[in-house]
N, C-alpha and C positions, 0 to 999 in steps of 0.2 A: 445432526452433522456438527463437526467442529472444523472451523476454518482458521488456520494460523497463518498470518502474513508477516514476512520479514521485509521491512522497509529499507530504503536507502542502500540498496546493493550497488556499490560503486568501487572503483579501484582503491580509494582511500579507506574504505571500511572493510575490505575483503577479509582481513584477519579476523575481525570480530564477527563478520557474517559466517565464516567457516566455524567459528566457535559456537555460534547460535545453532547452526545446522546440526552440529555434532550433538548438542544437548537435545535437540528435537528428535534426532535419531534414537537416542537413549530413551526418550519418552514414548517412542513408538509412533511419532508423527513424521512419517516419511513422505507423505503427500502434503504439500504446503504451497503457499503462494510466495513468489519472490518478486519484489517491486524494484525494477532496475533503473539506473540513471546512466544513460549511454555516454554523455558528453561532459563529464566532470572536468572542471578547469584544472590544468596542470597535471593531468593523469599521464603517467609514463606508459609508452606503448606496450612494454613487456607485461606490466601489471594489468593493463586493459585486456590484453590477450588472455591472461590467466583468468580474469573475470568472465570473459566470453566462454572459456572452456567450462567454468563452473556452471554458468547459465545453461549451456547445452547439456551438461550431465544431469542437472536437476530436471530439465524438461524431459529427458529420456527416461527418467524414473517415475514420471507421473506428476511432477509439480507443475504449477501454472506460472508462466512468466507474464507479468503485468508491467507496462510502461509507466514509469513514475517521474514524468517530466523529461526534459532534455538535459538541462544543466542543474536543475534543482536550486537555482539561484535567481533572486529577483533581478529584473532587467531595467527597472525604472520605478516611478511612483506607482503606488497601488491605486486601483480604481474598482468600481463595483459597489456593492452594498456596504453601508457604513459598518454593519456588524462584522462583515468579513474583513474589512480594512482594519478594524479595531483588533480582531482576533489575530490578524497577521502581525500587527505591531507589538502585541503583547507576547505572543507565543512563537512566532516564526518570522522575525524581522528581516532575515536574509533569504528565506527559503521559499516564499510563496511565489514561485516563478510565474504561474499562470494567472495570478492576480495582477501582474505588472505588465502584461502584454495584450495587444488587441487581437481580434479574431483572425486576421490574415497571418499574423505571426504565430498564433496558436496552431493554425493549420500547417504552417511551414515546419514547426517543431514536431508536431504529431507525425507528419509524413517522414521527417528525418528519423524519428525514433522507430517508427514502423519499418522503415527501410533497414535500419541497423539490425533489428530482430529478424527480419526476413533473410538477411544475409547469413544469419546463423542457422537458417533452416527452420525458423519458428513462424507461426501464424498467430500473432497476438490478437485477442479480441477485447481486452480490457485496458482501461487507462485510469490511473489514480493521480490527480494533480497533487503536487507537493503541498503538504500541510492540509490536504483536502480542501484547498481554496482555489477558486478561479473566478475570473471576471465574466461579463456577459459574452455569450457566443460560444462557450466551450462545447455545449451539447451538439450544436449543428456542425461545428468544426470536427469534432470527434466522429460524428456520424458520417460526414463526408470523407473522412480519412479511413473509413472502414472498420471502426471500432464498434463493438456491440453493447458495451456498457461502460459507465463511469463509476468509480468508487467514491462515495461521499462519506462524511463523518457519520451519517445516519444509516447508510446502507449502500445499495446499488441503484443506479438510475439506468434503466434499460432503454437503449436508444431506438431499437426496433422491436417493440414488444409483440407485435402480431395480434391477430384477432383473438379476443377473449383472454388475453394475457395482460398482467399488470405492468405498468411502466416503472414501477419502483418495488424494490424488496427492502423491507425494514430489517437492518442488522446492526443495532447499536453495539459499539465496540468498546472493549477495555484492553489494557495492556501496559507495555513499558515504552516510554517516550524517549529515553536516553537523556533526560533532563536532570536538574539538580535534585537532591534528596527531598527537599520541601515540596517541590512540584510533583514528584512521584507520589508522595504521601497524599497530596490533594487529589491526584488522579485516582488513586485506589479508593479513597473515600467517595469520590464521585461515582466510581464504578459500582460501589456497594449500595449507595443510597439512590442512585439515579439510573445508570445504564442497565444494570441487571433487572431491576423492577420494570423499566421501560421495555426491555426485550421480552419479558414475560407478558406485559400488557399488550404488546403489538403482535404477540405470537410469532416471534422471529423464527424463521425456518432453520437457523443454525446459530451456534455460539461462535462469536467472532473475536479473535484476540490478535493484537498487533504487537510486534517486537521491533525495536530499533537497535541497531548494532552499537551505537555510541556508548562506550564504557560498560557494555553488557557484562563482560566477564568479571568486572570488579564491583558490580552493583548488587546490593542486597535486594533492592526492589525488583530487579530483573530475575533474581533467583526465586523470589516469591511467585512471580508470574509463571516462570517455568515449572515450578511445583504444581501450580494450579492447572497448567496445561497437561501435565502428566496425569493428574486425576481425571480430567475431562476426557483424555484420550482413551482411558479404560472404559468409558461409558458411551462414547460416541464414535461414529465413523469419521475419520479424517477426510476432508474433501477440499475442493477449490471453488472459486466463484463460478467457473465454467460448469462444474458439476451441478451446482445449485441452479443455475439458469437452465441447463438442459433438463433437470428434473422437473 
């Protein structure tokens, strides 16, 4: 299986998101995952409505819609594990929303995001915290809010695995972060020497690639990742996280 996820689907990124989706169409990846941000600050109602239509269209053609935070913005000081706080400060200083709120606020935002998607006629089962970072309590808050899994940097955490099923699926990911050129080079090196060998070692059930819309149409690094996706799409069936869990 090949799982391609487009992150940060929001009113401000809609043009670049459409560009990425067009490139994926050309590569034959018409089944994909969209990670949506419902409550971006300063979003104009007309643009938000346009985004909602895009989300509905994608879902109608077989893509999976995953909630990706509520605002995708930090709401205060970070808390939780030191390694997570350090990663947030180095790589996501303003984005680690769910590392900056407590469990009750997590539940409030999860419910709000789920309600937004349900209003569009969708039944979301997955949640991906911004920057793959969250403080204590996310698993129980997401479970209580009706989600079936959480996307992590390593893979999927299954919230209700059931008898005889694993509570985690290992899916090391590589892709395009939408960062500066130096950081993208480091990510590609890391993918080559760490994530791909790790995926093989863990017998990952799918290849997982992420794409961020920021500067995508102008990035050489993004073009390289899209070329890689095209090659993989000729060898693997394109799928979603929900497909993988159901399988």
